[in-house]
C-alpha positions as CSV (number, residue, x, y, z in Angstrom):
1,X,-150.7,10.8,-98.8
2,X,-150.3,9.0,-102.1
3,X,-146.9,8.4,-103.6
4,X,-147.8,11.0,-106.4
5,X,-148.4,13.5,-103.6
6,X,-145.1,12.6,-102.0
7,X,-143.3,13.1,-105.3
8,X,-144.9,16.5,-105.7
9,X,-144.0,17.5,-102.1
10,X,-140.4,16.4,-102.6
11,X,-140.0,18.3,-105.9
12,X,-141.6,21.4,-104.2
13,X,-139.1,21.1,-101.3
14,X,-136.1,20.8,-103.7
15,X,-137.3,23.8,-105.6
16,X,-137.9,25.9,-102.4
17,X,-134.4,25.0,-101.3
18,X,-132.8,26.4,-104.5
19,X,-134.5,29.8,-104.6
20,X,-134.3,33.0,-102.7
21,X,-138.1,33.4,-102.5
22,X,-139.3,29.9,-101.4
23,X,-142.9,30.9,-100.7
24,X,-143.3,32.0,-104.3
25,X,-142.9,28.4,-105.6
26,X,-146.0,27.0,-107.1
27,X,-146.1,23.5,-108.5
28,X,-149.1,22.7,-110.8
29,X,-149.6,19.0,-111.5
30,X,-151.5,17.3,-114.3
31,X,-151.5,13.6,-114.7
32,X,-152.3,11.2,-117.4
33,X,-152.4,7.4,-117.3
34,X,-148.6,7.1,-117.2
35,X,-147.2,10.6,-116.8
36,X,-147.1,13.2,-114.1
37,X,-146.5,16.7,-115.5
38,X,-145.1,19.2,-113.0
39,X,-144.9,22.9,-113.9
40,X,-143.0,25.0,-111.5
41,X,-143.8,28.7,-111.3
42,X,-141.4,30.9,-109.3
43,X,-140.5,34.5,-108.6
44,X,-138.9,36.1,-111.7
45,X,-135.6,36.5,-109.9
46,X,-135.5,32.7,-109.1
47,X,-136.4,31.2,-112.5
48,X,-132.8,30.9,-113.8
49,X,-131.7,29.3,-110.5
50,X,-134.3,26.6,-111.1
51,X,-133.3,26.1,-114.7
52,X,-129.5,26.1,-114.0
53,X,-126.7,26.3,-116.5
54,X,-127.9,24.8,-119.8
55,X,-131.0,23.5,-118.0
56,X,-128.9,21.2,-115.8
57,X,-130.8,21.8,-112.5
58,X,-134.3,21.5,-114.1
59,X,-133.1,18.3,-115.9
60,X,-131.7,16.9,-112.7
61,X,-135.0,17.6,-110.8
62,X,-136.9,15.8,-113.6
63,X,-134.5,12.8,-113.5
64,X,-134.9,12.5,-109.8
65,X,-138.7,12.7,-110.3
66,X,-138.4,10.0,-113.0
67,X,-136.6,7.7,-110.6
68,X,-139.2,8.3,-107.9
69,X,-142.0,7.8,-110.3
70,X,-140.6,4.5,-111.7
71,X,-141.9,2.6,-108.7
72,X,-145.4,3.7,-109.7
73,X,-144.7,3.0,-113.3
74,X,-145.2,6.7,-114.0
75,X,-143.0,9.1,-116.1
76,X,-142.4,12.4,-114.4
77,X,-141.9,15.6,-116.5
78,X,-140.7,18.8,-114.9
79,X,-140.8,22.3,-116.5
80,X,-140.0,25.7,-115.2
81,X,-142.6,28.3,-116.5
82,X,-142.5,32.0,-116.5
83,X,-144.7,33.5,-113.8
84,X,-146.5,35.7,-116.3
85,X,-148.5,32.6,-117.3
86,X,-149.9,32.1,-113.8
87,X,-150.0,35.7,-112.6
88,X,-153.6,35.7,-111.4
89,X,-153.3,32.4,-109.6
90,X,-150.0,33.6,-108.0
91,X,-151.7,36.6,-106.5
92,X,-154.4,34.4,-105.0
93,X,-151.9,31.7,-103.9
94,X,-151.7,30.8,-100.2
95,X,-148.9,28.4,-99.2
96,X,-150.2,24.9,-98.5
97,X,-150.7,24.2,-94.8
98,X,-148.7,20.9,-95.1
99,X,-145.6,22.8,-96.4
100,X,-142.7,20.5,-95.4
101,X,-139.8,22.2,-93.9
102,X,-137.4,19.2,-94.0
103,X,-133.7,19.5,-93.9
104,X,-131.5,18.1,-96.6
105,X,-131.1,14.7,-95.0
106,X,-134.8,14.1,-94.5
107,X,-135.5,15.0,-98.1
108,X,-132.7,12.7,-99.3
109,X,-134.0,9.8,-97.2
110,X,-137.6,10.4,-98.6
111,X,-136.2,10.4,-102.1
112,X,-134.4,7.2,-101.5
113,X,-137.4,5.5,-100.0
114,X,-139.5,6.4,-103.0
115,X,-136.8,5.1,-105.5
116,X,-135.8,1.9,-103.7
117,X,-138.3,-0.9,-103.0
118,X,-140.4,-1.1,-99.9
119,X,-138.6,-2.9,-97.1
120,X,-135.2,-1.5,-98.2
121,X,-133.4,0.4,-95.5
122,X,-132.3,3.9,-96.7
123,X,-130.1,6.1,-94.5
124,X,-128.7,9.5,-95.1
125,X,-125.8,11.0,-93.1
126,X,-124.0,14.3,-93.2
127,X,-120.2,14.3,-93.2
128,X,-118.6,17.7,-92.5
129,X,-115.3,18.7,-93.9
130,X,-114.4,21.4,-96.5
131,X,-117.6,20.5,-98.2
132,X,-120.5,18.5,-96.8
133,X,-121.3,15.1,-98.2
134,X,-124.8,13.8,-97.9
135,X,-124.4,10.0,-98.2
136,X,-127.4,7.9,-99.1
137,X,-127.0,4.2,-98.5
138,X,-129.4,1.3,-98.9
139,X,-129.2,-2.5,-98.6
140,X,-129.5,-2.9,-102.4
141,X,-128.3,-1.1,-105.4
142,X,-129.7,-1.2,-108.9
143,X,-126.2,-1.2,-110.5
144,X,-123.3,1.1,-110.9
145,X,-124.6,3.0,-113.9
146,X,-128.1,3.6,-112.3
147,X,-126.6,4.6,-109.0
148,X,-124.0,6.9,-110.7
149,X,-126.7,8.7,-112.7
150,X,-128.8,9.1,-109.6
151,X,-125.8,10.4,-107.6
152,X,-125.1,12.9,-110.4
153,X,-128.7,14.2,-110.5
154,X,-128.9,14.5,-106.7
155,X,-125.6,16.3,-106.5
156,X,-126.7,18.8,-109.2
157,X,-129.8,19.6,-107.2
158,X,-128.2,19.6,-103.8
159,X,-125.3,21.8,-105.0
160,X,-127.9,24.4,-106.1
161,X,-129.6,24.1,-102.7
162,X,-126.2,24.5,-100.9
163,X,-125.3,27.5,-103.1
164,X,-128.5,29.2,-102.0
165,X,-127.7,28.5,-98.4
166,X,-124.0,29.2,-98.4
167,X,-123.0,25.5,-98.2
168,X,-121.0,23.2,-100.5
169,X,-123.1,20.1,-100.7
170,X,-122.7,16.9,-102.7
171,X,-124.3,13.5,-102.6
172,X,-122.7,10.0,-102.6
173,X,-124.5,6.7,-102.9
174,X,-123.0,3.7,-101.3
175,X,-123.7,0.4,-99.5
176,X,-125.6,0.3,-96.3
177,X,-123.9,1.9,-93.3
């Protein structure tokens, strides 16, 4: 699986975690020399969950994709499209056989491994209390500002996933465990 395929799989998993109808998620990808365009088609009831308030969830997914794509020197664009534009394809759609049913920690670790360089150890752990923290740590950090932006984007997406699953999730980025 190429890194572009891995980015698409992770974005698909994030989207499926947010919605009530996960099997209706269709990600169409078109790539140019330096850009990966991902269009997400979903069940009509789920479109606003993917967009989020003022577009926050869709923007966070795009920013996470951008950070994963930076290791490939690729820009990642993410857009939620109305299903009417893909109605015929949707009717013929069969879920991909390699649908990844990862849990939150596995997805978080995969995101970290795509963002941070090869050879960097990335760990994710779950800490249970009133709300659940998913903590991603690595042996290196890009800097406080970069890590804070990534933490905010990941928290936005995982809060939406948690809300869909009756959990209160947030993400923290820290030094290696």
